[in-house]
N, CA, C and O of each residue as an XYZ file, in Angstrom:
632
protein
N      -2.511     13.905    -17.024
C      -2.511     12.926    -15.948
C      -1.696     11.721    -16.389
O      -1.797     11.262    -17.526
N      -0.904     11.231    -15.483
C      -0.084     10.072    -15.780
C      -0.452      8.930    -14.828
O      -0.790      9.170    -13.669
N      -0.386      7.702    -15.313
C      -0.661      6.511    -14.517
C       0.641      5.826    -14.117
O       1.582      5.728    -14.905
N       0.669      5.352    -12.867
C       1.859      4.703    -12.336
C       1.475      3.435    -11.580
O       0.334      3.263    -11.154
N       2.453      2.563    -11.428
C       2.250      1.368    -10.622
C       3.520      1.112     -9.803
O       4.637      1.259    -10.301
N       3.324      0.726     -8.542
C       4.447      0.476     -7.650
C       4.262     -0.881     -6.970
O       3.133     -1.276     -6.681
N       5.358     -1.595     -6.711
C       5.268     -2.955     -6.144
C       5.153     -2.959     -4.625
O       5.933     -2.313     -3.926
N       4.178     -3.690     -4.135
C       4.064     -3.932     -2.704
C       4.983     -5.084     -2.328
O       5.110     -6.051     -3.079
N       5.622     -4.985     -1.174
C       6.471     -6.071     -0.688
C       6.591     -5.962      0.825
O       6.936     -4.905      1.354
N       6.309     -7.039      1.506
C       6.624     -7.160      2.930
C       7.302     -8.495      3.087
O       6.672     -9.544      2.956
N       8.599     -8.454      3.370
C       9.425     -9.665      3.399
C       8.956    -10.707      4.400
O       9.063    -11.904      4.133
N       8.445    -10.286      5.533
C       7.953    -11.229      6.545
C       6.687    -10.693      7.194
O       6.738     -9.771      8.009
N       5.559    -11.271      6.830
C       4.295    -10.922      7.464
C       4.351    -11.447      8.900
O       4.797    -12.571      9.130
N       3.905    -10.648      9.857
C       3.966    -11.067     11.263
C       2.631    -10.850     11.952
O       1.637    -10.541     11.294
N       2.595    -11.006     13.260
C       1.359    -10.901     14.034
C       0.949     -9.455     14.278
O      -0.140     -9.215     14.799
N       1.770     -8.498     13.924
C       1.371     -7.085     13.985
C       1.452     -6.513     12.571
O       2.209     -7.013     11.739
N       0.673     -5.468     12.300
C       0.679     -4.882     10.960
C       2.096     -4.438     10.575
O       2.799     -3.799     11.359
N       2.490     -4.792      9.352
C       3.750     -4.330      8.771
C       3.435     -3.766      7.379
O       2.684     -4.369      6.613
N       4.006     -2.629      7.068
C       3.695     -1.926      5.836
C       4.388     -2.559      4.640
O       5.612     -2.682      4.599
N       3.567     -2.959      3.659
C       4.068     -3.526      2.404
C       4.292     -2.436      1.364
O       5.022     -2.642      0.394
N       3.669     -1.280      1.560
C       3.816     -0.153      0.638
C       3.263      1.103      1.235
O       2.175      1.103      1.811
N       4.015      2.192      1.100
C       3.563      3.504      1.561
C       3.696      4.477      0.399
O       4.756      4.575     -0.220
N       2.617      5.195      0.105
C       2.557      6.139     -1.008
C       2.163      7.492     -0.454
O       1.152      7.614      0.237
N       2.968      8.523     -0.759
C       2.633      9.832     -0.218
C       2.973     10.947     -1.194
O       3.778     10.787     -2.111
N       2.328     12.079     -0.958
C       2.480     13.253     -1.812
C       3.701     14.074     -1.358
O       4.053     14.093     -0.179
N       4.320     14.738     -2.312
C       5.393     15.677     -2.009
C       4.838     17.083     -1.866
O       5.587     18.033     -1.637
N       3.524     17.214     -2.000
C       2.878     18.502     -1.854
C       2.596     19.216     -3.161
O       2.116     20.350     -3.149
N       2.884     18.577     -4.291
C       2.706     19.234     -5.580
C       1.505     18.731     -6.375
O       0.915     19.489     -7.144
N       1.140     17.479     -6.203
C       0.019     16.910     -6.957
C      -0.845     16.028     -6.074
O      -0.375     15.399     -5.126
N      -2.129     16.005     -6.421
C      -3.042     15.048     -5.764
C      -2.802     13.668     -6.360
O      -2.408     13.536     -7.519
N      -3.046     12.651     -5.557
C      -2.871     11.273     -6.000
C      -4.230     10.575     -5.878
O      -4.935     10.722     -4.880
N      -4.572      9.820     -6.908
C      -5.791      9.006     -6.908
C      -5.399      7.550     -7.058
O      -4.904      7.147     -8.111
N      -5.614      6.753     -6.019
C      -5.348      5.319     -6.081
C      -6.578      4.658     -6.651
O      -7.683      4.826     -6.134
N      -6.384      3.895     -7.737
C      -7.546      3.281     -8.382
C      -7.502      1.751     -8.365
O      -8.495      1.108     -8.708
N      -6.363      1.153     -7.968
C      -6.317     -0.299     -7.937
C      -5.231     -0.775     -6.966
O      -4.141     -0.206     -6.909
N      -5.545     -1.818     -6.212
C      -4.582     -2.464     -5.327
C      -4.752     -3.974     -5.495
O      -5.856     -4.502     -5.363
N      -3.656     -4.654     -5.785
C      -3.654     -6.122     -5.903
C      -2.664     -6.653     -4.863
O      -1.577     -6.099     -4.695
N      -3.041     -7.716     -4.176
C      -2.116     -8.256     -3.175
C      -2.380     -9.721     -2.921
O      -3.467    -10.237     -3.184
N      -1.354    -10.381     -2.400
C      -1.428    -11.795     -2.078
C      -0.193    -12.203     -1.308
O       0.529    -11.348     -0.794
N       0.056    -13.471     -1.221
C       1.164    -14.003     -0.433
C       1.971    -14.979     -1.269
O       1.454    -15.595     -2.201
N       3.253    -15.114     -0.922
C       4.118    -16.085     -1.591
C       5.075    -16.636     -0.546
O       5.241    -16.057      0.528
N       5.695    -17.751     -0.869
C       6.644    -18.360      0.058
C       6.053    -19.567      0.747
O       5.036    -20.103      0.307
N       6.684    -20.000      1.828
C       6.248    -21.182      2.559
C       4.886    -20.947      3.216
O       4.655    -19.929      3.868
N       4.008    -21.909      3.026
C       2.679    -21.821      3.622
C       2.715    -22.269      5.066
O       3.548    -23.090      5.449
N       1.813    -21.731      5.868
C       1.663    -22.176      7.237
C       1.107    -23.599      7.217
O       0.319    -23.944      6.336
N       1.511    -24.427      8.181
C       1.016    -25.794      8.218
C      -0.459    -25.863      8.578
O      -1.124    -26.854      8.275
N      -0.979    -24.819      9.223
C      -2.410    -24.754      9.495
C      -3.004    -23.714      8.562
O      -2.403    -22.664      8.335
N      -4.170    -23.998      8.026
C      -4.822    -23.073      7.126
C      -5.068    -21.747      7.857
O      -5.618    -21.751      8.958
N      -4.683    -20.649      7.283
C      -4.809    -19.360      7.980
C      -5.132    -18.249      6.996
O      -5.145    -18.446      5.781
N      -5.394    -17.069      7.561
C      -5.697    -15.904      6.769
C      -4.630    -14.830      6.983
O      -3.917    -14.817      7.986
N      -4.551    -13.930      6.001
C      -3.730    -12.745      6.113
C      -4.676    -11.557      6.007
O      -5.476    -11.472      5.076
N      -4.581    -10.649      6.960
C      -5.415     -9.448      6.925
C      -4.632     -8.327      6.264
O      -3.532     -7.990      6.701
N      -5.192     -7.753      5.220
C      -4.612     -6.618      4.510
C      -5.428     -5.379      4.840
O      -6.631     -5.473      5.084
N      -4.782     -4.219      4.848
C      -5.421     -3.012      5.329
C      -4.825     -1.805      4.598
O      -3.628     -1.770      4.312
N      -5.670     -0.826      4.302
C      -5.206      0.457      3.772
C      -5.583      1.523      4.785
O      -6.754      1.670      5.132
N      -4.594      2.265      5.258
C      -4.806      3.317      6.263
C      -4.057      4.570      5.878
O      -3.080      4.513      5.131
N      -4.519      5.721      6.393
C      -3.874      6.996      6.138
C      -2.792      7.320      7.177
O      -2.854      6.862      8.318
N      -1.814      8.109      6.764
C      -0.814      8.634      7.687
C      -0.516     10.081      7.313
O      -0.828     10.519      6.207
N       0.088     10.818      8.239
C       0.373     12.228      8.006
C       1.835     12.607      8.185
O       2.169     13.790      8.115
N       2.717     11.634      8.414
C       4.147     11.922      8.537
C       4.941     10.662      8.241
O       4.501      9.559      8.568
N       6.112     10.816      7.622
C       6.937      9.662      7.286
C       8.252      9.662      8.062
O       9.146      8.874      7.752
N       8.384     10.525      9.056
C       9.651     10.710      9.753
C      10.227      9.411     10.328
O      11.441      9.209     10.294
N       9.376      8.535     10.852
C       9.896      7.314     11.489
C       9.922      6.114     10.550
O      10.298      5.019     10.969
N       9.531      6.295      9.289
C       9.487      5.176      8.356
C      10.893      4.732      7.950
O      11.706      5.537      7.496
N      11.160      3.447      8.119
C      12.377      2.842      7.573
C      11.912      1.794      6.585
O      11.332      0.777      6.963
N      12.179      2.059      5.288
C      11.679      1.188      4.217
C      12.550      1.410      2.977
O      13.394      2.305      2.942
N      12.325      0.585      1.981
C      13.063      0.677      0.734
C      12.365      1.650     -0.204
O      11.205      1.444     -0.560
N      13.055      2.702     -0.605
C      12.497      3.666     -1.556
C      12.418      3.003     -2.938
O      13.365      2.355     -3.385
N      11.283      3.178     -3.595
C      11.053      2.592     -4.921
C      10.484      3.675     -5.828
O       9.577      4.405     -5.427
N      11.003      3.784     -7.035
C      10.440      4.692     -8.020
C       9.305      3.973     -8.736
O       9.542      2.944     -9.370
N       8.065      4.490     -8.651
C       6.952      3.843     -9.344
C       7.182      3.753    -10.852
O       7.810      4.626    -11.450
N       6.667      2.694    -11.449
C       6.788      2.481    -12.893
C       5.777      3.323    -13.657
O       4.634      3.486    -13.229
N       6.208      3.848    -14.780
C       5.302      4.541    -15.700
C       4.497      3.492    -16.450
O       5.068      2.518    -16.942
N       3.206      3.664    -16.547
C       2.404      2.754    -17.366
C       2.421      3.185    -18.832
O       2.140      2.383    -19.722
N       2.747      4.436    -19.075
C       2.968      4.945    -20.434
C       4.333      5.610    -20.423
O       4.515      6.626    -19.753
N       5.297      5.058    -21.150
C       6.663      5.561    -21.064
C       6.823      6.977    -21.601
O       7.886      7.576    -21.435
N       5.792      7.528    -22.243
C       5.841      8.917    -22.705
C       5.520      9.902    -21.609
O       5.733     11.101    -21.788
N       5.014      9.438    -20.472
C       4.689     10.312    -19.347
C       5.940     10.705    -18.575
O       7.011     10.130    -18.771
N       5.794     11.676    -17.710
C       6.915     12.128    -16.892
C       7.022     11.270    -15.619
O       6.073     10.592    -15.227
N       8.172     11.319    -15.004
C       8.389     10.574    -13.754
C       7.445     11.088    -12.676
O       7.083     12.265    -12.680
N       7.045     10.224    -11.758
C       6.099     10.648    -10.716
C       6.752     11.608     -9.713
O       7.953     11.529     -9.452
N       5.950     12.502     -9.166
C       6.398     13.351     -8.084
C       6.100     12.728     -6.718
O       6.705     13.095     -5.710
N       5.167     11.786     -6.700
C       4.836     11.081     -5.465
C       6.021     10.256     -5.012
O       6.885      9.899     -5.814
N       6.060      9.955     -3.730
C       7.091      9.096     -3.146
C       6.466      7.754     -2.776
O       5.296      7.680     -2.403
N       7.272      6.691     -2.889
C       6.782      5.360     -2.559
C       7.906      4.582     -1.907
O       9.069      4.710     -2.292
N       7.557      3.775     -0.920
C       8.517      2.893     -0.264
C       7.815      1.590      0.088
O       6.610      1.578      0.339
N       8.575      0.481      0.106
C       7.977     -0.802      0.477
C       8.894     -1.545      1.453
O       9.994     -1.081      1.755
N       8.439     -2.687      1.937
C       9.189     -3.563      2.833
C       9.646     -2.823      4.092
O      10.830     -2.843      4.431
N       8.728     -2.183      4.770
C       9.043     -1.387      5.966
C       9.555     -2.250      7.104
O       9.038     -3.340      7.349
N      10.566     -1.760      7.795
C      11.059     -2.421      9.012
C      10.729     -1.587     10.248
O      10.737     -2.105     11.365
N      10.444     -0.313     10.057
C       9.936      0.538     11.131
C       8.625      1.120     10.653
O       8.547      1.667      9.553
N       7.605      1.007     11.466
C       6.258      1.374     11.047
C       5.960      2.864     11.149
O       6.537      3.587     11.960
N       5.040      3.291     10.296
C       4.503      4.644     10.326
C       3.545      4.794     11.502
O       3.107      3.806     12.092
N       3.231      6.028     11.831
C       2.172      6.298     12.788
C       0.915      6.597     11.969
O       0.833      7.625     11.297
N      -0.049      5.702     12.032
C      -1.255      5.852     11.241
C      -2.285      6.679     12.000
O      -2.250      6.751     13.229
N      -3.207      7.308     11.259
C      -4.222      8.153     11.858
C      -5.207      7.345     12.680
O      -5.206      6.114     12.644
N      -6.035      8.041     13.410
C      -7.006      7.366     14.294
C      -8.270      6.991     13.527
O      -8.523      7.474     12.424
N      -9.037      6.131     14.139
C     -10.311      5.689     13.554
C     -11.186      6.903     13.254
O     -11.236      7.851     14.037
N     -11.870      6.866     12.121
C     -12.718      7.955     11.718
C     -11.997      8.982     10.842
O     -12.642      9.789     10.172
N     -10.664      8.955     10.847
C      -9.884      9.881     10.038
C      -9.011      9.147      9.021
O      -8.092      9.735      8.452
N      -9.293      7.874      8.793
C      -8.576      7.161      7.756
C      -7.895      5.888      8.226
O      -7.162      5.271      7.453
N      -8.112      5.475      9.467
C      -7.580      4.194      9.910
C      -8.454      3.095      9.328
O      -9.675      3.117      9.484
N      -7.837      2.146      8.666
C      -8.570      1.032      8.031
C      -9.643      1.521      7.056
O     -10.817      1.173      7.178
N      -9.215      2.333      6.091
C     -10.127      2.764      5.033
C     -10.738      1.549      4.329
O     -11.935      1.507      4.042
N      -9.887      0.577      4.065
C     -10.295     -0.694      3.450
C      -9.578     -1.781      4.227
O      -8.440     -1.598      4.661
N     -10.247     -2.916      4.402
C      -9.633     -4.026      5.120
C     -10.189     -5.343      4.592
O     -11.397     -5.479      4.398
N      -9.294     -6.325      4.359
C      -9.686     -7.609      3.832
C      -8.932     -8.713      4.536
O      -7.755     -8.545      4.858
N      -9.577     -9.834      4.784
C      -8.899    -11.037      5.248
C      -9.007    -12.065      4.134
O     -10.106    -12.398      3.689
N      -7.845    -12.574      3.681
C      -7.854    -13.550      2.604
C      -7.046    -14.762      3.028
O      -6.141    -14.663      3.857
N      -7.380    -15.901      2.453
C      -6.674    -17.139      2.750
C      -5.222    -17.027      2.303
O      -4.916    -16.336      1.331
N      -4.329    -17.709      3.015
C      -2.892    -17.668      2.701
C      -2.583    -18.082      1.252
O      -1.553    -17.694      0.700
N      -3.478    -18.869      0.645
C      -3.260    -19.293     -0.743
C      -3.920    -18.366     -1.752
O      -3.795    -18.559     -2.962
N      -4.620    -17.363     -1.247
C      -5.410    -16.504     -2.130
C      -4.737    -15.197     -2.499
O      -3.654    -14.869     -2.014
N      -5.403    -14.468     -3.364
C      -4.989    -13.110     -3.729
C      -6.259    -12.287     -3.884
O      -7.361    -12.833     -3.950
N      -6.097    -10.982     -3.942
C      -7.261    -10.116     -4.018
C      -6.944     -8.901     -4.881
O      -5.803     -8.443     -4.936
N      -7.964     -8.392     -5.547
C      -7.833     -7.189     -6.360
C      -8.968     -6.237     -6.008
O     -10.143     -6.575     -6.159
N      -8.613     -5.057     -5.543
C      -9.594     -4.001     -5.335
C      -9.401     -2.982     -6.434
O      -8.278     -2.570     -6.724
N     -10.510     -2.574     -7.051
C     -10.444     -1.575     -8.115
C     -11.610     -0.604     -7.937
O     -12.749     -1.016     -7.712
N     -11.305      0.698     -8.043
C     -12.349      1.711     -7.970
C     -13.282      1.542     -9.162
O     -12.825      1.395    -10.295
N     -14.582      1.563     -8.911
C     -15.545      1.388     -9.998
C     -15.546      2.587    -10.944
O     -15.729      2.420    -12.150
N     -15.347      3.776    -10.421
C     -15.243      4.980    -11.242
C     -14.412      6.009    -10.467
O     -13.967      5.730     -9.353
N     -14.202      7.186    -11.043
C     -13.342      8.184    -10.397
C     -13.825      8.597     -9.022
O     -13.011      8.996     -8.189
N     -15.096      8.518     -8.759
C     -15.616      8.900     -7.439
C     -15.264      7.893     -6.349
O     -15.419      8.193     -5.166
N     -14.795      6.708     -6.723
C     -14.457      5.669     -5.751
C     -12.967      5.581     -5.454
O     -12.558      4.769     -4.625
N     -12.144      6.400     -6.112
C     -10.709      6.369     -5.873
C     -10.383      6.727     -4.429
O     -11.143      7.438     -3.773
N      -9.266      6.239     -3.945
C      -8.744      6.685     -2.653
C      -7.882      7.890     -2.954
O      -6.908      7.790     -3.700
N      -8.234      9.031     -2.378
C      -7.548     10.277     -2.678
C      -6.494     10.621     -1.636
O      -6.714     10.471     -0.434
N      -5.354     11.083     -2.116
C      -4.280     11.597     -1.261
C      -4.137     13.065     -1.632
O      -3.854     13.371     -2.790
N      -4.324     13.992     -0.678
C      -4.245     15.414     -1.022
C      -2.834     15.849     -1.392
O      -1.864     15.158     -1.083
N      -2.724     16.986     -2.048
C      -1.429     17.556     -2.415
C      -0.846     18.276     -1.200
O      -0.566     19.474     -1.234
N      -0.675     17.500     -0.122
C      -0.109     17.991      1.130
C       1.124     17.148      1.409
O       1.039     15.920      1.431
N       2.252     17.780      1.620
C       3.506     17.062      1.804
C       3.412     16.009      2.892
O       2.839     16.241      3.956
N       3.981     14.857      2.610
C       4.059     13.651      3.462
C       2.732     13.189      4.018
O       2.686     12.638      5.118
N       1.650     13.398      3.288
C       0.357     12.833      3.619
C       0.110     11.717      2.630
O       0.265     11.907      1.423
N      -0.277     10.542      3.132
C      -0.456      9.433      2.217
C      -1.189      8.243      2.812
O      -1.874      8.353      3.829
N      -1.026      7.101      2.149
C      -1.632      5.865      2.601
C      -0.572      4.781      2.726
O       0.439      4.785      2.023
N      -0.828      3.870      3.624
C      -0.004      2.679      3.770
C      -0.843      1.453      3.523
O      -2.006      1.397      3.924
N      -0.263      0.469      2.865
C      -0.920     -0.804      2.630
C      -0.143     -1.821      3.436
O       1.050     -2.022      3.207
N      -0.814     -2.467      4.384
C      -0.111     -3.291      5.348
C      -0.793     -4.625      5.567
O      -1.956     -4.799      5.206
N      -0.077     -5.567      6.157
C      -0.584     -6.925      6.336
C      -0.203     -7.460      7.703
O       0.798     -7.051      8.291
N      -1.026     -8.392      8.202
C      -0.709     -9.126      9.415
C      -1.349    -10.493      9.358
O      -2.323    -10.701      8.634
N      -0.795    -11.442     10.131
C      -1.385    -12.792     10.227
C      -0.881    -13.450     11.512
O       0.263    -13.253     11.920
N      -1.737    -14.216     12.126
C      -1.332    -14.937     13.344
C      -0.519    -16.176     13.026
O       0.193    -16.668     13.901
N      -0.596    -16.713     11.789
C       0.124    -17.942     11.441
C       1.032    -17.819     10.226
O       2.088    -18.450     10.191
N       0.658    -17.041      9.249
C       1.442    -16.931      8.018
C       2.621    -16.008      8.267
O       2.427    -14.882      8.727
N       3.851    -16.456      7.973
C       5.015    -15.590      8.212
C       5.986    -15.570      7.033
O       7.198    -15.453      7.217
N       5.446    -15.685      5.829
C       6.268    -15.555      4.642
C       6.082    -14.153      4.051
O       5.972    -13.185      4.803
N       6.045    -14.028      2.734
C       6.112    -12.747      2.057
C       4.753    -12.271      1.545
O       3.993    -13.057      0.980
N       4.448    -11.001      1.737
C       3.281    -10.372      1.152
C       3.726     -9.546     -0.040
O       4.693     -8.789      0.047
N       3.023     -9.691     -1.154
C       3.388     -8.978     -2.385
C       2.155     -8.394     -3.068
O       1.027     -8.727     -2.706
N       2.366     -7.533     -4.042
C       1.254     -6.986     -4.810
C       1.679     -5.748     -5.575
O       2.864     -5.515     -5.810
N       0.685     -4.961     -5.958
C       0.886     -3.717     -6.728
C      -0.131     -2.692     -6.309
O      -1.243     -3.034     -5.908
N       0.248     -1.427     -6.401
C      -0.698     -0.336     -6.211
C      -0.617      0.542     -7.465
O       0.473      0.918     -7.897
N      -1.768      0.861     -8.038
C      -1.833      1.681     -9.250
C      -2.472      3.012     -8.916
O      -3.473      3.065     -8.201
N      -1.880      4.122     -9.445
C      -2.390      5.442     -9.096
C      -2.168      6.436    -10.223
O      -1.408      6.196    -11.161
N      -2.857      7.555    -10.095
C      -2.774      8.668    -11.035
C      -2.358      9.904    -10.241
O      -2.812     10.111     -9.116
N      -1.487     10.724    -10.838
C      -1.168     12.033    -10.264
C      -1.891     13.094    -11.096
O      -1.952     13.003    -12.322
N      -2.440     14.109    -10.403
C      -3.027     15.226    -11.145
C      -2.925     16.503    -10.375
O      -3.370     17.548    -10.850
């Protein structure tokens, strides 16, 4: 098993959800997400506001327009990841419906804040099956904050 980390980035948080990072399987290995860190940077809104962050499932990447990123190896002796990752989406994915992975996790944090979610043990990981183009998206929205959303997602392939 190898550990990887990929950078979340959404250049302009807006009033509708925009994907800061999408992670999906190529159909060869299962993915276990064990940590997500996120926050905001750039010009602050003049009124104190919140940014809502969300993790949701998707089952196709056909309409995704985003920057492809190769996840970083946390141990340089490991092999390159087979999973695919993209950030800073300009065209959104079609996310699944409620009850099937829409808003698996959701947080509202102050524009000056940051947050770290970490699985307490292996049973708490967010799992992505070894099914081609099935994955999760980490996205953000805000009614007032319109600068940059950033962070990291850490995962294991097995």
